[in-house]
Legacy VTK file of the C-alpha trace (Angstrom):
# vtk DataFile Version 3.0
C-alpha trace
ASCII
DATASET POLYDATA
POINTS 217 float
0.316 25.532 0.366
-2.094 22.671 1.476
-1.214 18.767 2.455
-1.752 16.510 -0.378
-2.255 13.125 -0.260
-3.230 10.550 -3.021
-4.063 6.333 -2.622
-3.872 4.337 -5.114
-5.716 1.175 -3.474
-8.331 3.365 -1.219
-11.134 0.001 -1.459
-9.070 -2.333 -0.018
-8.531 -3.426 2.948
-5.402 -1.022 4.070
-6.796 1.241 1.901
-9.708 1.931 2.963
-8.745 2.459 6.290
-5.975 4.633 5.816
-8.685 7.063 3.804
-11.150 7.055 6.728
-7.580 8.025 8.661
-6.626 10.667 6.032
-9.884 12.367 6.008
-10.550 12.330 9.825
-7.057 13.642 10.442
-5.852 17.072 9.674
-2.862 16.880 8.793
-3.893 16.703 5.080
-6.102 19.395 3.443
-6.430 17.527 0.540
-7.021 13.520 -0.624
-7.192 12.217 -4.109
-8.193 9.004 -4.361
-7.299 6.876 -7.705
-9.957 4.966 -8.326
-11.736 2.593 -11.158
-15.143 3.338 -9.943
-16.699 5.779 -7.390
-16.418 4.786 -4.049
-19.643 5.750 -1.835
-17.557 8.942 -0.018
-17.643 12.158 0.485
-15.683 14.277 2.150
-15.065 18.105 1.803
-11.533 17.441 1.515
-12.017 14.535 -0.590
-11.611 13.912 -4.461
-12.072 10.959 -5.795
-10.565 10.425 -9.940
-11.906 7.746 -11.745
-9.337 6.552 -13.761
-8.065 3.777 -16.900
-5.554 2.109 -14.763
-3.593 0.907 -17.906
-3.626 4.326 -19.054
-2.344 6.343 -16.021
-0.019 8.560 -18.004
-3.155 10.525 -19.259
-3.788 11.331 -15.845
-0.217 12.466 -15.032
-0.973 16.239 -14.401
-3.101 15.701 -11.204
-0.502 13.158 -9.113
1.383 15.625 -7.501
0.922 16.614 -3.633
2.988 16.018 0.054
2.907 11.689 -0.629
1.586 8.622 -2.512
0.807 5.619 -0.757
0.198 2.871 -3.030
-1.843 -0.081 -2.085
-2.377 -2.269 -5.111
-2.428 -5.409 -5.260
-4.486 -8.328 -5.463
-3.916 -12.133 -4.526
-3.721 -15.926 -7.001
-7.895 -16.850 -6.251
-8.843 -12.973 -7.915
-6.112 -13.310 -10.477
-4.734 -16.282 -11.601
-3.381 -15.151 -14.980
0.976 -14.332 -13.882
0.246 -10.996 -16.875
-2.409 -9.741 -14.665
-0.997 -9.942 -11.797
2.311 -8.847 -12.597
0.612 -5.844 -13.992
-0.915 -5.135 -11.214
1.226 -6.290 -8.147
4.684 -4.464 -10.004
3.900 -2.151 -13.112
0.734 0.018 -11.752
2.385 0.648 -8.501
6.185 1.528 -10.912
4.760 4.224 -13.603
2.858 5.623 -10.217
6.345 6.295 -8.654
7.347 7.293 -12.030
4.709 10.228 -12.587
4.486 11.155 -8.689
8.399 11.979 -8.829
8.344 13.763 -12.211
5.990 16.236 -10.490
7.757 16.206 -7.373
5.708 13.816 -5.243
8.696 14.289 -1.600
7.626 10.962 -0.741
5.940 7.716 -1.285
4.582 4.796 0.402
4.555 1.394 -0.587
2.893 -1.806 0.642
4.223 -4.804 -0.037
4.151 -8.169 1.852
6.420 -9.439 4.037
9.486 -11.709 2.764
9.505 -9.724 -0.599
12.917 -11.176 -2.729
13.770 -10.433 -5.983
15.922 -12.889 -5.690
12.986 -15.616 -4.904
12.021 -18.869 -7.160
8.465 -17.908 -6.121
6.431 -15.862 -8.547
4.352 -14.373 -5.963
7.217 -12.999 -4.023
9.369 -12.486 -6.574
7.261 -9.721 -7.921
6.840 -8.072 -4.531
10.858 -7.896 -4.394
10.689 -6.483 -7.686
8.263 -3.588 -7.603
10.493 -2.339 -4.309
14.071 -2.845 -6.173
12.152 -0.490 -9.093
10.849 2.146 -7.049
13.873 2.367 -5.020
15.594 3.218 -8.539
12.840 6.029 -9.190
14.695 8.605 -6.661
11.600 9.207 -4.468
13.723 11.949 -1.258
11.820 9.535 1.124
10.535 5.803 0.843
8.733 4.119 2.721
8.373 -0.201 2.445
5.798 -2.264 4.382
6.038 -5.923 4.919
3.406 -6.613 6.349
1.861 -10.451 6.869
-1.524 -11.795 7.000
-3.501 -8.959 7.016
-6.848 -8.925 9.673
-9.541 -7.301 9.393
-13.256 -6.496 7.824
-13.626 -7.584 4.962
-16.572 -6.128 1.905
-15.272 -9.542 0.230
-15.882 -12.893 2.333
-12.463 -15.418 1.580
-13.307 -18.826 2.777
-9.530 -19.306 1.937
-8.185 -16.264 4.397
-11.065 -17.589 7.067
-9.487 -20.470 8.150
-5.908 -19.500 7.543
-6.813 -15.616 9.953
-8.529 -18.783 12.494
-4.832 -20.851 12.071
-2.932 -17.892 12.299
-4.630 -17.120 16.460
-3.003 -20.037 17.294
0.172 -20.207 15.426
0.531 -16.214 16.945
1.378 -16.711 20.195
4.152 -19.210 18.840
6.256 -16.833 17.170
9.036 -14.818 18.386
12.471 -13.462 18.333
13.344 -13.601 14.496
10.057 -15.032 13.501
7.620 -11.749 15.036
7.421 -10.811 11.577
4.891 -13.324 10.293
2.125 -12.581 12.792
-0.494 -11.963 11.553
-0.990 -7.800 11.987
-4.499 -5.890 11.454
-5.258 -3.826 8.572
-5.871 -0.516 10.874
-2.721 -0.337 12.037
-0.069 -0.961 8.909
-2.584 2.367 7.719
-2.093 3.914 10.877
1.759 3.731 10.660
2.206 5.160 7.171
0.326 7.884 7.849
1.674 8.652 10.888
5.554 8.273 8.745
4.161 10.315 6.335
4.463 13.420 9.139
7.652 12.691 9.746
10.489 15.091 7.922
12.700 11.890 7.790
14.068 11.621 4.108
15.977 8.038 2.032
14.529 4.086 2.426
12.585 2.933 5.718
11.719 -1.029 5.489
9.729 -1.803 8.010
8.584 -5.780 8.538
4.532 -6.234 10.344
6.637 -6.258 13.996
8.342 -3.118 13.588
4.678 -1.535 11.625
3.153 -2.646 15.130
6.019 -1.151 17.391
5.178 2.131 14.786
LINES 1 218
217 0 1 2 3 4 5 6 7 8 9 10 11 12 13 14 15 16 17 18 19 20 21 22 23 24 25 26 27 28 29 30 31 32 33 34 35 36 37 38 39 40 41 42 43 44 45 46 47 48 49 50 51 52 53 54 55 56 57 58 59 60 61 62 63 64 65 66 67 68 69 70 71 72 73 74 75 76 77 78 79 80 81 82 83 84 85 86 87 88 89 90 91 92 93 94 95 96 97 98 99 100 101 102 103 104 105 106 107 108 109 110 111 112 113 114 115 116 117 118 119 120 121 122 123 124 125 126 127 128 129 130 131 132 133 134 135 136 137 138 139 140 141 142 143 144 145 146 147 148 149 150 151 152 153 154 155 156 157 158 159 160 161 162 163 164 165 166 167 168 169 170 171 172 173 174 175 176 177 178 179 180 181 182 183 184 185 186 187 188 189 190 191 192 193 194 195 196 197 198 199 200 201 202 203 204 205 206 207 208 209 210 211 212 213 214 215 216
């Protein structure tokens, strides 16, 4: 049976890097991406499924394969409404997990964030933590959770604030060592490469990677 991968969030910084890897490498013979609108990408093993993320159950029968990679996420700037933010960062990833698990998908790979904590008083960190906890309860034999710090890389959209923060981190990164290493900025391409590499392993269980561990992978 051909190895099939599913990506949700393939237009984002990590997701686009991951898509490039999956199409370039030979481990996956089929790649399905869930998109709001088609991407300008063509490849013999790529299928683009245009979906309404508020009706994910309607596409349940297509959520089959070896692994699903969830790179969904938004920002406070793009999504100031907290209810909508929660839907994108929590509800969609959880529903995808539930549907894929019912279909026998073996692995789930979730992009979370450094500091994710369901008990946090910070809304955005709390959402990430709740998403992690709820997906853990779904019951995947293999669940990989990645907690990158500030992501670097070429974005299609220019974010002035992030350019400033990225410049600051070039100064701060060398000062972060020991227990603070996980807060160092990390290229999105490194996160994507780690996700691909881990998906080829046959280990079962729960695996959580902070930024420093992702770099080691």
